[in-house]
C-alpha positions in Angstrom: 0.1 0.0 -0.1 2.7 2.0 1.0 4.4 1.6 -2.5 1.5 2.4 -4.3 0.9 5.8 -2.5 4.9 6.8 -3.2 4.3 5.9 -7.0 1.0 7.7 -7.2 2.6 10.7 -5.6 5.8 10.4 -7.9 3.3 10.4 -11.1 1.4 13.6 -9.8 4.5 15.5 -9.0 5.9 14.6 -12.2 2.7 15.3 -14.2 2.7 19.0 -12.3 6.3 19.4 -13.1 5.9 18.9 -16.7 2.6 21.1 -17.1 4.2 23.9 -15.0 7.2 24.1 -17.2 5.4 23.8 -19.9 6.2 20.7 -21.9 4.5 20.0 -24.8 4.3 17.5 -27.5 4.9 19.1 -31.0 2.3 19.2 -33.6 3.2 20.3 -36.4 -0.3 21.4 -37.6 -0.4 24.0 -35.1 1.7 26.2 -37.3 -0.7 26.3 -40.1 -2.9 29.3 -41.0 -1.4 30.2 -37.7 -0.2 33.7 -36.5 1.4 36.7 -39.0 2.3 34.0 -41.7 -1.0 32.4 -43.1 -0.9 29.9 -45.8 1.8 30.8 -48.5 -0.5 32.3 -51.2 -1.4 35.6 -53.0 0.7 38.9 -52.0 3.0 38.1 -49.1 6.0 40.5 -47.9 9.3 38.9 -46.9 11.2 41.5 -44.3 15.0 41.2 -43.5 16.9 43.1 -40.8 20.6 42.7 -40.7 21.9 42.6 -37.2 25.4 42.8 -35.9 26.5 41.5 -32.6 29.3 40.8 -30.5 30.1 37.2 -31.5 28.9 37.3 -35.2 30.9 38.5 -37.8 30.4 42.1 -38.8 28.1 42.7 -41.9 30.4 44.6 -44.6 28.8 45.9 -47.7 29.9 43.2 -50.0 28.3 40.5 -47.4 25.1 42.6 -47.4 24.8 43.0 -51.1 25.3 39.1 -51.6 23.0 38.0 -49.2 20.2 40.1 -50.7 21.1 38.4 -54.0 20.7 35.1 -52.4 17.5 36.3 -50.8 16.0 36.9 -54.2 17.3 33.8 -55.3 15.5 32.0 -52.4 12.3 34.1 -53.3 12.2 33.3 -57.1 12.7 29.7 -56.2 9.7 29.3 -53.9 7.6 31.3 -56.4 8.6 28.8 -59.1 7.5 25.9 -57.1 4.3 27.5 -56.4 3.7 28.3 -60.4 4.4 24.2 -60.9 1.5 23.5 -58.3 -0.6 26.6 -59.9 -0.5 28.3 -56.5 -0.9 32.0 -57.0 1.8 33.5 -54.9 3.6 37.1 -55.2 6.5 37.6 -52.6 7.3 41.2 -52.2 10.9 41.7 -50.6 12.0 44.7 -48.5 14.6 45.2 -45.8 15.8 47.5 -43.4 19.5 49.4 -43.9 20.0 52.7 -42.2 22.2 55.0 -43.4 24.7 53.5 -46.6 24.6 49.9 -45.6 24.6 50.1 -42.0 23.2 47.6 -39.5 21.4 47.6 -36.2 23.7 46.4 -33.6 22.1 44.2 -30.8 24.2 41.6 -29.0 22.3 38.2 -28.8 21.3 37.5 -25.1 24.3 34.6 -25.1 26.2 35.2 -27.9 25.4 32.7 -30.2 21.5 31.6 -31.4 21.9 28.0 -30.5 23.1 29.2 -26.6 20.7 32.1 -26.8 17.9 30.0 -27.5 19.0 27.0 -25.1 20.2 29.1 -21.9 19.3 28.2 -19.2 16.4 26.0 -21.0 14.3 26.7 -24.4 11.3 28.3 -22.4 13.4 31.1 -20.7 15.7 31.3 -24.1 12.8 32.1 -26.1 11.4 34.5 -24.0 15.2 36.2 -24.1 15.0 35.9 -27.6 11.6 37.9 -28.0 12.8 40.4 -25.8 16.0 40.9 -28.1 13.7 41.0 -31.2 11.2 43.4 -29.9 14.2 45.8 -28.9 15.4 45.5 -32.5 11.8 46.4 -33.9 11.7 49.5 -31.4 15.0 50.6 -33.3 13.3 50.2 -36.8 10.4 51.9 -35.3 12.2 55.0 -34.6 13.1 55.4 -38.2 9.5 54.6 -39.5 7.8 57.7 -41.0 4.1 57.4 -39.9 2.0 59.9 -42.6 -0.9 61.0 -40.6 -4.3 60.4 -41.9 -7.1 63.1 -41.9 -9.7 62.8 -39.1 -7.6 59.9 -37.5 -5.8 60.2 -34.2 -1.9 60.5 -34.6 -0.4 57.2 -34.6 3.0 56.4 -33.0 6.1 54.8 -34.2 6.1 50.7 -33.6 7.5 49.9 -30.4 8.1 46.2 -30.7 7.8 43.5 -33.5 4.1 43.0 -33.2 3.7 46.7 -34.0 6.2 46.6 -36.5 4.5 43.7 -38.3 1.1 45.4 -38.1 2.4 48.6 -39.7 4.4 46.6 -42.6 0.8 44.9 -43.5 -0.8 48.0 -43.3 1.7 50.0 -45.5 2.3 46.9 -47.9 -1.3 45.9 -48.0 -0.6 42.3 -47.5 -2.2 39.6 -45.1 1.0 37.7 -44.2 4.7 39.0 -43.2 7.7 36.8 -42.8 10.2 38.9 -40.6 13.5 37.5 -40.9 16.5 38.7 -38.8 19.9 37.9 -40.5 23.0 37.5 -38.4 26.2 36.7 -40.1 27.6 33.6 -39.1 28.9 32.6 -42.3 32.4 31.5 -41.1 31.0 30.3 -37.6 29.1 27.0 -36.4 25.5 28.3 -35.0 21.6 27.4 -36.2 19.0 29.4 -37.8 15.7 29.2 -36.0 12.1 30.3 -36.3 10.3 31.3 -33.1 6.6 31.3 -32.0 5.5 29.9 -35.4 3.4 27.1 -33.6 1.5 29.3 -31.1 -0.2 33.1 -31.1 0.8 34.7 -27.7 3.9 36.1 -29.5 4.6 37.1 -33.1 6.5 34.7 -35.2 10.0 35.5 -36.7 13.2 33.8 -37.6 16.7 34.5 -37.0 18.8 33.2 -39.9 22.5 32.7 -39.2 23.8 31.8 -43.2 22.9 33.5 -46.4 22.6 30.2 -48.6 19.3 30.6 -50.8 18.3 27.2 -49.6 18.3 28.2 -45.7 16.7 31.2 -46.3 13.8 29.6 -48.5 13.8 27.0 -45.6 13.0 29.6 -42.8 10.7 31.5 -45.1 8.5 28.2 -45.1 8.9 27.4 -41.9 7.2 30.6 -40.8 4.4 29.8 -43.1 4.1 26.4 -41.3 6.5 23.8 -42.7 8.1 21.3 -40.4 11.9 20.3 -40.0 12.8 16.8 -41.5 16.2 16.6 -39.2 17.2 17.1 -35.9 16.7 20.3 -34.6 14.8 21.6 -31.5 11.5 21.0 -33.1 12.2 17.5 -34.7 13.6 14.8 -32.4 12.6 11.3 -32.9 15.2 9.2 -34.9 13.0 7.1 -36.1 10.8 9.7 -37.8 13.9 11.6 -38.8 14.6 8.4 -40.9 11.7 7.9 -42.1 11.3 11.2 -43.5 15.0 11.2 -45.2 13.4 7.9 -47.0 10.4 9.5 -48.3 11.6 13.1 -49.1 15.4 13.1 -49.4 15.6 16.0 -51.7 13.0 18.3 -49.4 13.8 22.0 -48.6 13.0 21.1 -44.8 15.8 18.6 -44.7 19.4 20.0 -43.6 20.1 22.1 -46.7 23.3 24.1 -45.4 25.6 24.7 -48.2 22.8 22.7 -50.8 22.2 23.9 -54.1 18.5 25.3 -53.8 17.7 24.5 -57.5 18.3 20.7 -56.7 15.7 20.9 -53.7 12.1 20.4 -53.8 8.8 21.2 -51.9 7.5 17.7 -50.9 3.9 16.3 -50.0 4.0 17.0 -46.3 5.6 20.5 -46.7 3.2 21.3 -49.3 0.2 20.3 -46.7 1.6 22.6 -43.8 2.0 25.6 -45.9 -1.2 25.5 -47.3 -0.6 24.3 -50.8 -2.3 21.0 -50.8 -5.5 20.8 -49.2 -5.3 17.0 -48.2 -2.5 14.6 -47.2 -2.2 10.9 -47.4 -2.9 9.4 -44.4 0.0 7.3 -44.4 1.9 10.4 -43.2 0.0 11.5 -40.1 2.4 10.1 -37.8 5.1 12.3 -39.1 3.3 15.3 -38.6 4.1 15.1 -34.4 7.1 14.6 -32.5 8.6 14.5 -28.9 7.7 16.6 -25.9 9.8 20.1 -25.6 9.8 22.5 -23.1 8.6 26.0 -24.3 
């Protein structure tokens, strides 16, 4: 009897611990038609911000120009994939650069993207990065020139990422805005990551470490609901990773570091999650979930 009470107490305290610290089983369908990036159709704005920080390489004029070229390559590839599928898609590109190729300087909370998101745990790491993103958006907002409209109260400059995206949606007349913060880790070992894409309490955005068109395209698609197919903080089940490698070896959501985007494709699961295909073969349903993670 005593042992049963101990076991019951252990299970109860374990459950309280898991719930209290926000452990969740990942279901990638939570990222569909969600947050500020709905389905990847019609008119979409992709907005880039170039960030300098203490532990990343400084952005030179050459680096910025070559990254802008990569951005155009990534966007053109996505649009061409949409055209093949008969999907109406027009992606507008815009980016923030201050006075002649100047960037925004804001140190990452713990030096690198990977350390910042995982220190001391993912839940607190994401909170710290959200604050970091808000401070950058506030800096951009201070440079925004808002034109007053007759008969309406005077609008204030955006003070955080949510208000900046709302401003861009209004200015560009688009429903979806994909916000990407670019950090220059071209010669360093770090990660790129999307945040808040499977919830709605905070605005979704991406932090991109590398200027490869394949990596840029992957992060844009993730904001619109696509799911990782290799080992990342959002994909951990090794058996599912192996299955995905078998079914979709050339999918853009595989590990595409340094790979030529023109040899990649948008597979069936990815098309479903970004809203291009209305249905999915039931055999792939088990691959739409993954292990629990502390958010």
